[in-house]
C-alpha positions, -999 to +999 in steps of 0.1 A: -139+347+090-128+329+058-163+332+044-163+370+051-129+373+033-142+353+003-174+374+002-154+406+003-130+394-025-160+384-047-177+417-040-146+436-050-141+415-081-177+420-093-174+458-086-141+460-106-158+442-135-188+466-136-185+494-160-202+525-172-224+520-202-219+544-231-257+547-234-255+568-202-243+597-224-270+594-251-286+628-244-252+647-239-243+674-264-225+681-286-230+647-303-199+629-313-199+624-350-166+605-357-167+613-394-171+650-389-146+653-361-119+631-374-118+647-409-088+670-417-060+678-392-064+673-354-037+681-328-035+663-295-015+668-263-013+641-237+006+623-210+010+588-196+009+584-158+019+552-140-003+536-114+010+559-086+000+590-107+036+600-116+038+615-152+062+592-171+059+607-206+042+636-223+035+638-260+020+657-290+002+639-317-007+652-352-035+633-369-043+635-405-078+620-410-098+612-440-129+591-450-138+569-480-174+557-476-178+539-442-141+536-436-118+563-420-080+565-418-063+583-389-027+588-396-011+596-362+024+611-358+036+612-321+064+634-308+073+623-272+089+644-244+121+624-246+125+634-283+115+601-297+089+598-325+063+571-333+035+565-357+002+546-357-023+544-385-059+535-374-085+522-399-120+529-385-152+511-399-187+523-391-208+492-383-240+511-378-261+517-347-232+535-329-209+505-332-174+509-345-144+486-354-108+498-354-075+483-364-039+494-363-006+475-367+000+474-329-036+466-319-041+428-313-073+415-328-089+449-334-107+474-313-145+474-306-162+507-300-196+521-292-207+557-294-237+574-279-244+612-274-210+629-268-191+598-259-172+569-276-160+539-256-132+517-271-118+484-258-087+468-273-054+451-267-022+470-275+011+454-283+033+477-263+071+477-267+088+477-232+126+476-232+136+447-255+102+429-255+065+435-264+037+430-238+000+430-246-020+454-224-057+460-222-069+495-231-102+509-218-105+541-238-132+568-234-135+599-257-158+628-250-168+658-272-165+691-253-174+714-281-170+714-319-132+717-317-122+700-285-124+663-274-110+648-242-097+612-241-089+591-210-076+556-213-068+531-185-041+506-193-042+473-174-027+437-175-044+407-159-070+431-145-043+452-127-042+489-135-008+498-149-014+535-157-035+561-174-033+582-206-050+616-207-053+634-240-069+666-253-076+669-290-082+701-309-096+701-345-080+726-368-104+749-385 
């Protein structure tokens, strides 16, 4: 009985570690071109749900994006449903071959991303303020182009491999 339990736990752990490869979306259209999409002003509307699915906070984000050579800057201004405001400034670097690096003041050690077809997959650690302290949470972030103006974003937030919640976000590029 103990062996069966260990086998089941090992199987669940291996399944939890397996992920979708971004290359799966290689032939999907429209192609995600980060430089083209994140240039100018983009609006986003989103929500954070806890692990039970309850919506904890909603938000709007206005992004002013620009590029200089291989480096992009995404200046994000958030307005939260409780009236609070926050800001994050991303610096994106094209490493070639669909690989990207990102950094922001609250991203620990930088973000690594890979793009293929209509998708971009980011992984990073976010320094998240909670009450009077800051905790580091793992972010598994997927973005998908829907059409030339709309991109959908889904991020799973976890700590020690345990799912804490999910962020769902819709972006619309201003013409």
